[in-house]
N, CA, C and O atoms as a Tinker XYZ file with bonds, in Angstrom:
   356  protein
     1  N      2.592000   10.005000    0.040000    73     2
     2  CA     1.776000   11.147000    0.423000    64     1     3
     3  C      0.999000   11.701000   -0.744000    63     2     4     5
     4  O      1.536000   11.818000   -1.845000    81     3
     5  N     -0.282000   12.050000   -0.520000    73     3     6
     6  CA    -1.158000   12.476000   -1.635000    64     5     7
     7  C     -1.015000   13.973000   -1.920000    63     6     8     9
     8  O     -1.016000   14.393000   -3.077000    81     7
     9  N     -0.884000   14.822000   -0.792000    73     7    10
    10  CA    -0.918000   16.241000   -0.983000    64     9    11
    11  C      0.421000   16.925000   -0.656000    63    10    12    13
    12  O      1.326000   16.379000   -0.025000    81    11
    13  N      0.456000   18.217000   -1.168000    73    11    14
    14  CA     1.538000   19.098000   -0.838000    64    13    15
    15  C      1.017000   20.347000   -0.305000    63    14    16    17
    16  O     -0.172000   20.610000   -0.481000    81    15
    17  N      1.840000   21.208000    0.376000    73    15    18
    18  CA     1.295000   22.420000    0.923000    64    17    19
    19  C      0.725000   23.266000   -0.108000    63    18    20    21
    20  O      1.312000   23.393000   -1.182000    81    19
    21  N     -0.434000   23.888000    0.146000    73    19    22
    22  CA    -1.035000   24.712000   -0.806000    64    21    23
    23  C     -2.039000   23.997000   -1.760000    63    22    24    25
    24  O     -2.783000   24.661000   -2.482000    81    23
    25  N     -2.049000   22.706000   -1.754000    73    23    26
    26  CA    -3.009000   22.023000   -2.609000    64    25    27
    27  C     -4.397000   22.132000   -2.224000    63    26    28    29
    28  O     -4.708000   22.202000   -1.035000    81    27
    29  N     -5.343000   22.154000   -3.251000    73    27    30
    30  CA    -6.734000   21.926000   -2.971000    64    29    31
    31  C     -6.939000   20.399000   -3.021000    63    30    32    33
    32  O     -6.257000   19.670000   -3.742000    81    31
    33  N     -7.864000   19.986000   -2.257000    73    31    34
    34  CA    -8.196000   18.466000   -2.216000    64    33    35
    35  C     -9.585000   18.253000   -1.935000    63    34    36    37
    36  O    -10.209000   19.102000   -1.299000    81    35
    37  N    -10.143000   17.175000   -2.357000    73    35    38
    38  CA   -11.406000   16.569000   -2.015000    64    37    39
    39  C    -11.287000   15.705000   -0.839000    63    38    40    41
    40  O    -10.273000   15.013000   -0.754000    81    39
    41  N    -12.170000   15.644000    0.072000    73    39    42
    42  CA   -12.326000   14.634000    1.189000    64    41    43
    43  C    -13.015000   13.494000    0.427000    63    42    44    45
    44  O    -14.186000   13.624000    0.068000    81    43
    45  N    -12.324000   12.395000    0.176000    73    43    46
    46  CA   -12.810000   11.270000   -0.535000    64    45    47
    47  C    -13.304000   10.108000    0.341000    63    46    48    49
    48  O    -14.143000    9.309000   -0.077000    81    47
    49  N    -12.771000   10.035000    1.548000    73    47    50
    50  CA   -13.214000    8.947000    2.514000    64    49    51
    51  C    -12.805000    9.344000    3.900000    63    50    52    53
    52  O    -11.920000   10.173000    4.111000    81    51
    53  N    -13.464000    8.739000    4.817000    73    51    54
    54  CA   -13.136000    8.999000    6.307000    64    53    55
    55  C    -13.105000    7.719000    7.032000    63    54    56    57
    56  O    -13.513000    6.686000    6.503000    81    55
    57  N    -12.619000    7.759000    8.259000    73    55    58
    58  CA   -12.569000    6.530000    8.991000    64    57    59
    59  C    -13.949000    5.957000    9.264000    63    58    60    61
    60  O    -14.923000    6.709000    9.272000    81    59
    61  N    -14.069000    4.660000    9.487000    73    59    62
    62  CA   -15.350000    4.090000    9.861000    64    61    63
    63  C    -15.824000    4.556000   11.293000    63    62    64    65
    64  O    -15.084000    4.711000   12.265000    81    63
    65  N    -17.067000    4.732000   11.253000    73    63    66
    66  CA   -17.667000    5.237000   12.595000    64    65    67
    67  C    -17.681000    6.729000   12.773000    63    66    68    69
    68  O    -18.172000    7.232000   13.784000    81    67
    69  N    -17.160000    7.433000   11.827000    73    67    70
    70  CA   -17.166000    8.948000   11.915000    64    69    71
    71  C    -18.644000    9.365000   11.824000    63    70    72    73
    72  O    -19.326000    9.077000   10.840000    81    71
    73  N    -19.100000   10.023000   12.835000    73    71    74
    74  CA   -20.614000   10.377000   12.923000    64    73    75
    75  C    -21.015000   11.255000   11.894000    63    74    76    77
    76  O    -22.196000   11.239000   11.550000    81    75
    77  N    -20.157000   12.070000   11.311000    73    75    78
    78  CA   -20.597000   13.136000   10.277000    64    77    79
    79  C    -19.981000   12.925000    8.922000    63    78    80    81
    80  O    -19.831000   13.876000    8.156000    81    79
    81  N    -19.596000   11.613000    8.585000    73    79    82
    82  CA   -18.847000   11.434000    7.485000    64    81    83
    83  C    -19.560000   11.798000    6.137000    63    82    84    85
    84  O    -18.919000   12.215000    5.173000    81    83
    85  N    -20.947000   11.615000    6.117000    73    83    86
    86  CA   -21.631000   11.951000    4.887000    64    85    87
    87  C    -21.644000   13.428000    4.570000    63    86    88    89
    88  O    -21.735000   13.807000    3.402000    81    87
    89  N    -21.552000   14.306000    5.627000    73    87    90
    90  CA   -21.568000   15.718000    5.433000    64    89    91
    91  C    -20.220000   16.182000    4.905000    63    90    92    93
    92  O    -20.149000   17.178000    4.185000    81    91
    93  N    -19.121000   15.455000    5.262000    73    91    94
    94  CA   -17.746000   15.842000    4.808000    64    93    95
    95  C    -17.381000   15.304000    3.476000    63    94    96    97
    96  O    -16.520000   15.872000    2.804000    81    95
    97  N    -18.018000   14.186000    3.038000    73    95    98
    98  CA   -17.598000   13.618000    1.719000    64    97    99
    99  C    -17.744000   14.652000    0.626000    63    98   100   101
   100  O    -18.778000   15.309000    0.499000    81    99
   101  N    -16.745000   14.778000   -0.120000    73    99   102
   102  CA   -16.817000   15.679000   -1.357000    64   101   103
   103  C    -16.435000   17.119000   -0.958000    63   102   104   105
   104  O    -16.348000   17.926000   -1.884000    81   103
   105  N    -16.210000   17.523000    0.224000    73   103   106
   106  CA   -15.873000   18.748000    0.663000    64   105   107
   107  C    -14.471000   19.135000    0.106000    63   106   108   109
   108  O    -13.559000   18.309000    0.098000    81   107
   109  N    -14.316000   20.372000   -0.347000    73   107   110
   110  CA   -13.031000   20.840000   -0.889000    64   109   111
   111  C    -12.308000   21.536000    0.208000    63   110   112   113
   112  O    -12.922000   22.353000    0.894000    81   111
   113  N    -11.019000   21.273000    0.434000    73   111   114
   114  CA   -10.194000   21.926000    1.453000    64   113   115
   115  C     -8.853000   22.341000    0.896000    63   114   116   117
   116  O     -8.382000   21.701000   -0.044000    81   115
   117  N     -8.193000   23.389000    1.423000    73   115   118
   118  CA    -6.823000   23.654000    0.995000    64   117   119
   119  C     -5.953000   23.340000    2.137000    63   118   120   121
   120  O     -6.137000   23.882000    3.227000    81   119
   121  N     -4.978000   22.456000    1.926000    73   119   122
   122  CA    -3.979000   22.111000    2.929000    64   121   123
   123  C     -2.911000   23.166000    3.014000    63   122   124   125
   124  O     -2.465000   23.707000    2.002000    81   123
   125  N     -2.504000   23.455000    4.232000    73   123   126
   126  CA    -1.527000   24.476000    4.365000    64   125   127
   127  C     -0.138000   23.958000    4.887000    63   126   128   129
   128  O      0.915000   24.374000    4.404000    81   127
   129  N     -0.184000   23.074000    5.847000    73   127   130
   130  CA     1.104000   22.584000    6.384000    64   129   131
   131  C      0.892000   21.229000    7.059000    63   130   132   133
   132  O     -0.184000   20.878000    7.543000    81   131
   133  N      2.027000   20.489000    7.049000    73   131   134
   134  CA     2.024000   19.151000    7.608000    64   133   135
   135  C      2.199000   19.341000    9.132000    63   134   136   137
   136  O      3.179000   19.921000    9.599000    81   135
   137  N      1.200000   18.824000    9.886000    73   135   138
   138  CA     1.277000   18.946000   11.326000    64   137   139
   139  C      1.854000   17.725000   12.002000    63   138   140   141
   140  O      2.269000   17.817000   13.157000    81   139
   141  N      1.900000   16.593000   11.342000    73   139   142
   142  CA     2.384000   15.322000   11.854000    64   141   143
   143  C      2.828000   14.479000   10.684000    63   142   144   145
   144  O      2.209000   14.562000    9.623000    81   143
   145  N      3.901000   13.644000   10.818000    73   143   146
   146  CA     4.435000   12.961000    9.754000    64   145   147
   147  C      3.896000   11.480000    9.720000    63   146   148   149
   148  O      3.653000   10.954000    8.634000    81   147
   149  N      3.713000   10.826000   10.876000    73   147   150
   150  CA     3.295000    9.445000   10.786000    64   149   151
   151  C      2.015000    9.214000   11.611000    63   150   152   153
   152  O      2.123000    9.245000   12.837000    81   151
   153  N      0.883000    8.999000   11.083000    73   151   154
   154  CA     0.511000    9.128000    9.743000    64   153   155
   155  C      0.389000   10.671000    9.327000    63   154   156   157
   156  O      0.159000   11.487000   10.220000    81   155
   157  N      0.528000   11.080000    8.061000    73   155   158
   158  CA     0.644000   12.433000    7.670000    64   157   159
   159  C     -0.666000   13.079000    8.018000    63   158   160   161
   160  O     -1.725000   12.525000    7.722000    81   159
   161  N     -0.623000   14.302000    8.675000    73   159   162
   162  CA    -1.808000   14.999000    9.086000    64   161   163
   163  C     -1.623000   16.381000    8.583000    63   162   164   165
   164  O     -0.591000   17.011000    8.818000    81   163
   165  N     -2.624000   16.866000    7.883000    73   163   166
   166  CA    -2.560000   18.213000    7.269000    64   165   167
   167  C     -3.446000   19.302000    8.047000    63   166   168   169
   168  O     -4.574000   19.015000    8.449000    81   167
   169  N     -2.912000   20.481000    8.222000    73   167   170
   170  CA    -3.754000   21.571000    8.704000    64   169   171
   171  C     -4.483000   22.151000    7.524000    63   170   172   173
   172  O     -3.970000   22.123000    6.405000    81   171
   173  N     -5.621000   22.656000    7.738000    73   171   174
   174  CA    -6.489000   23.208000    6.670000    64   173   175
   175  C     -6.474000   24.713000    6.778000    63   174   176   177
   176  O     -6.348000   25.285000    7.861000    81   175
   177  N     -6.609000   25.347000    5.609000    73   175   178
   178  CA    -6.655000   26.811000    5.528000    64   177   179
   179  C     -7.810000   27.324000    6.487000    63   178   180   181
   180  O     -7.571000   28.122000    7.394000    81   179
   181  N     -9.102000   26.810000    6.230000    73   179   182
   182  CA   -10.170000   27.243000    7.030000    64   181   183
   183  C    -10.778000   25.945000    7.657000    63   182   184   185
   184  O    -10.785000   24.868000    7.059000    81   183
   185  N    -11.266000   26.128000    8.861000    73   183   186
   186  CA   -11.911000   24.877000    9.475000    64   185   187
   187  C    -13.170000   24.562000    8.797000    63   186   188   189
   188  O    -13.812000   25.495000    8.314000    81   187
   189  N    -13.619000   23.314000    8.697000    73   187   190
   190  CA   -14.844000   22.940000    8.268000    64   189   191
   191  C    -15.789000   22.906000    9.486000    63   190   192   193
   192  O    -15.451000   22.240000   10.464000    81   191
   193  N    -16.864000   23.533000    9.484000    73   191   194
   194  CA   -17.787000   23.640000   10.544000    64   193   195
   195  C    -19.099000   22.717000   10.194000    63   194   196   197
   196  O    -19.830000   22.911000    9.223000    81   195
   197  N    -19.244000   21.773000   11.078000    73   195   198
   198  CA   -20.456000   20.858000   10.947000    64   197   199
   199  C    -21.431000   21.082000   11.982000    63   198   200   201
   200  O    -21.020000   21.332000   13.115000    81   199
   201  N    -22.722000   21.023000   11.738000    73   199   202
   202  CA   -23.781000   21.044000   12.731000    64   201   203
   203  C    -24.445000   19.649000   12.731000    63   202   204   205
   204  O    -24.930000   19.143000   11.719000    81   203
   205  N    -24.427000   19.099000   13.889000    73   203   206
   206  CA   -25.087000   17.804000   13.997000    64   205   207
   207  C    -26.202000   17.845000   14.954000    63   206   208   209
   208  O    -25.983000   18.171000   16.121000    81   207
   209  N    -27.382000   17.538000   14.546000    73   207   210
   210  CA   -28.523000   17.559000   15.381000    64   209   211
   211  C    -28.959000   16.255000   15.934000    63   210   212   213
   212  O    -29.425000   15.432000   15.146000    81   211
   213  N    -28.872000   15.985000   17.108000    73   211   214
   214  CA   -29.197000   14.709000   17.788000    64   213   215
   215  C    -30.557000   14.666000   18.347000    63   214   216   217
   216  O    -30.925000   13.712000   19.033000    81   215
   217  N    -31.406000   15.787000   18.045000    73   215   218
   218  CA   -32.727000   15.764000   18.514000    64   217   219
   219  C    -32.841000   16.577000   19.887000    63   218   220   221
   220  O    -33.519000   17.601000   19.975000    81   219
   221  N    -32.195000   16.088000   20.838000    73   219   222
   222  CA   -32.257000   16.775000   22.138000    64   221   223
   223  C    -31.116000   17.626000   22.427000    63   222   224   225
   224  O    -31.142000   18.325000   23.440000    81   223
   225  N    -29.983000   17.643000   21.539000    73   223   226
   226  CA   -28.951000   18.617000   21.596000    64   225   227
   227  C    -28.368000   18.727000   20.122000    63   226   228   229
   228  O    -28.549000   17.887000   19.240000    81   227
   229  N    -27.679000   19.839000   20.008000    73   227   230
   230  CA   -27.027000   20.019000   18.747000    64   229   231
   231  C    -25.502000   20.262000   19.083000    63   230   232   233
   232  O    -25.118000   20.934000   20.039000    81   231
   233  N    -24.678000   19.620000   18.161000    73   231   234
   234  CA   -23.242000   19.637000   18.357000    64   233   235
   235  C    -22.686000   20.321000   17.135000    63   234   236   237
   236  O    -23.075000   20.056000   15.998000    81   235
   237  N    -21.731000   21.240000   17.427000    73   235   238
   238  CA   -20.998000   21.995000   16.445000    64   237   239
   239  C    -19.493000   21.581000   16.432000    63   238   240   241
   240  O    -18.784000   21.760000   17.422000    81   239
   241  N    -19.058000   21.058000   15.349000    73   239   242
   242  CA   -17.683000   20.474000   15.246000    64   241   243
   243  C    -16.862000   21.347000   14.283000    63   242   244   245
   244  O    -17.303000   21.664000   13.178000    81   243
   245  N    -15.634000   21.733000   14.744000    73   243   246
   246  CA   -14.703000   22.485000   13.881000    64   245   247
   247  C    -13.595000   21.543000   13.614000    63   246   248   249
   248  O    -12.835000   21.183000   14.513000    81   247
   249  N    -13.490000   21.130000   12.361000    73   247   250
   250  CA   -12.460000   20.216000   11.818000    64   249   251
   251  C    -11.382000   21.173000   11.337000    63   250   252   253
   252  O    -11.636000   22.008000   10.469000    81   251
   253  N    -10.140000   21.054000   11.911000    73   251   254
   254  CA    -9.032000   21.937000   11.519000    64   253   255
   255  C     -7.813000   21.179000   10.880000    63   254   256   257
   256  O     -6.859000   21.788000   10.396000    81   255
   257  N     -7.907000   19.851000   10.909000    73   255   258
   258  CA    -6.846000   19.013000   10.282000    64   257   259
   259  C     -7.399000   17.670000    9.836000    63   258   260   261
   260  O     -8.395000   17.206000   10.392000    81   259
   261  N     -6.820000   17.069000    8.907000    73   259   262
   262  CA    -7.263000   15.833000    8.307000    64   261   263
   263  C     -6.112000   15.035000    7.856000    63   262   264   265
   264  O     -5.119000   15.628000    7.436000    81   263
   265  N     -6.144000   13.714000    7.901000    73   263   266
   266  CA    -5.080000   12.886000    7.570000    64   265   267
   267  C     -4.974000   12.755000    6.027000    63   266   268   269
   268  O     -5.996000   12.740000    5.341000    81   267
   269  N     -3.881000   12.672000    5.545000    73   267   270
   270  CA    -3.517000   12.539000    4.053000    64   269   271
   271  C     -4.257000   11.500000    3.314000    63   270   272   273
   272  O     -4.643000   11.708000    2.164000    81   271
   273  N     -4.467000   10.408000    3.921000    73   271   274
   274  CA    -5.030000    9.239000    3.277000    64   273   275
   275  C     -6.478000    9.414000    2.956000    63   274   276   277
   276  O     -7.039000    8.643000    2.177000    81   275
   277  N     -7.136000   10.468000    3.569000    73   275   278
   278  CA    -8.494000   10.735000    3.235000    64   277   279
   279  C     -8.774000   11.785000    2.233000    63   278   280   281
   280  O     -9.921000   12.169000    2.004000    81   279
   281  N     -7.648000   12.284000    1.592000    73   279   282
   282  CA    -7.694000   13.410000    0.611000    64   281   283
   283  C     -7.337000   12.876000   -0.739000    63   282   284   285
   284  O     -6.622000   11.884000   -0.876000    81   283
   285  N     -7.855000   13.562000   -1.750000    73   283   286
   286  CA    -7.478000   13.365000   -3.166000    64   285   287
   287  C     -7.153000   14.703000   -3.704000    63   286   288   289
   288  O     -8.062000   15.531000   -3.763000    81   287
   289  N     -5.925000   15.022000   -4.114000    73   287   290
   290  CA    -5.562000   16.335000   -4.496000    64   289   291
   291  C     -6.349000   16.671000   -5.864000    63   290   292   293
   292  O     -6.645000   15.793000   -6.675000    81   291
   293  N     -6.644000   17.990000   -6.026000    73   291   294
   294  CA    -7.279000   18.461000   -7.189000    64   293   295
   295  C     -6.100000   19.002000   -8.104000    63   294   296   297
   296  O     -5.511000   20.044000   -7.815000    81   295
   297  N     -5.804000   18.288000   -9.158000    73   295   298
   298  CA    -4.772000   18.822000  -10.038000    64   297   299
   299  C     -5.400000   19.579000  -11.199000    63   298   300   301
   300  O     -6.492000   19.283000  -11.684000    81   299
   301  N     -4.694000   20.492000  -11.572000    73   299   302
   302  CA    -5.163000   21.328000  -12.740000    64   301   303
   303  C     -4.059000   21.657000  -13.703000    63   302   304   305
   304  O     -2.912000   21.231000  -13.565000    81   303
   305  N     -4.452000   22.434000  -14.683000    73   303   306
   306  CA    -3.332000   22.890000  -15.629000    64   305   307
   307  C     -2.698000   24.093000  -15.168000    63   306   308   309
   308  O     -3.419000   24.988000  -14.727000    81   307
   309  N     -1.442000   24.244000  -15.208000    73   307   310
   310  CA    -0.813000   25.461000  -14.715000    64   309   311
   311  C     -1.272000   26.683000  -15.514000    63   310   312   313
   312  O     -1.410000   26.609000  -16.735000    81   311
   313  N     -1.508000   27.802000  -14.831000    73   311   314
   314  CA    -2.020000   28.988000  -15.435000    64   313   315
   315  C     -0.862000   29.888000  -15.800000    63   314   316   317
   316  O     -0.016000   30.146000  -14.944000    81   315
   317  N     -0.774000   30.390000  -17.046000    73   315   318
   318  CA     0.350000   31.320000  -17.512000    64   317   319
   319  C     -0.234000   32.715000  -17.487000    63   318   320   321
   320  O     -1.424000   32.968000  -17.679000    81   319
   321  N      0.723000   33.599000  -17.230000    73   319   322
   322  CA     0.308000   34.997000  -17.190000    64   321   323
   323  C     -0.177000   35.510000  -18.494000    63   322   324   325
   324  O     -1.168000   36.237000  -18.547000    81   323
   325  N      0.508000   35.146000  -19.578000    73   323   326
   326  CA     0.242000   35.577000  -20.992000    64   325   327
   327  C      0.046000   34.404000  -21.856000    63   326   328   329
   328  O      0.569000   33.322000  -21.590000    81   327
   329  N     -0.703000   34.600000  -22.894000    73   327   330
   330  CA    -0.988000   33.475000  -23.849000    64   329   331
   331  C      0.331000   33.378000  -24.812000    63   330   332   333
   332  O      0.847000   34.335000  -25.389000    81   331
   333  N      0.726000   32.143000  -24.858000    73   331   334
   334  CA     1.939000   31.905000  -25.728000    64   333   335
   335  C      1.597000   31.354000  -27.116000    63   334   336   337
   336  O      2.299000   31.614000  -28.093000    81   335
   337  N      0.541000   30.612000  -27.179000    73   335   338
   338  CA     0.158000   30.007000  -28.490000    64   337   339
   339  C     -1.123000   30.501000  -28.878000    63   338   340   341
   340  O     -1.964000   30.849000  -28.050000    81   339
   341  N     -1.310000   30.544000  -30.212000    73   339   342
   342  CA    -2.675000   30.976000  -30.763000    64   341   343
   343  C     -3.094000   29.905000  -31.768000    63   342   344   345
   344  O     -2.279000   29.218000  -32.383000    81   343
   345  N     -4.404000   29.811000  -31.891000    73   343   346
   346  CA    -4.920000   28.839000  -32.887000    64   345   347
   347  C     -5.383000   29.730000  -34.077000    63   346   348   349
   348  O     -6.098000   30.721000  -33.926000    81   347
   349  N     -4.945000   29.322000  -35.188000    73   347   350
   350  CA    -5.428000   30.057000  -36.463000    64   349   351
   351  C     -6.546000   29.372000  -37.120000    63   350   352   353
   352  O     -6.633000   28.144000  -37.134000    81   351
   353  N     -7.427000   30.177000  -37.681000    73   351   354
   354  CA    -8.682000   29.663000  -38.246000    64   353   355
   355  C     -8.434000   29.238000  -39.812000    63   354   356
   356  O     -9.360000   28.779000  -40.481000    81   355
């Protein structure tokens, strides 16, 4: 599994044939809880809202969950409350 609850993650790929995949690529989401185990499906903190214009009608899509395999977690350095080391000149 790529993510853990509370992780920020990039959407790095989507299933073939997804009509809006180019709009979603690179989007940053925060995963909140595991909704399904096989395959892992994560609920997102805020839904991604996509507007798709087909010319004769417009479609509004609310994406509220995404599979783990399409996410890459954003790892960072842990933040400390106070500075423990100093650099001397």
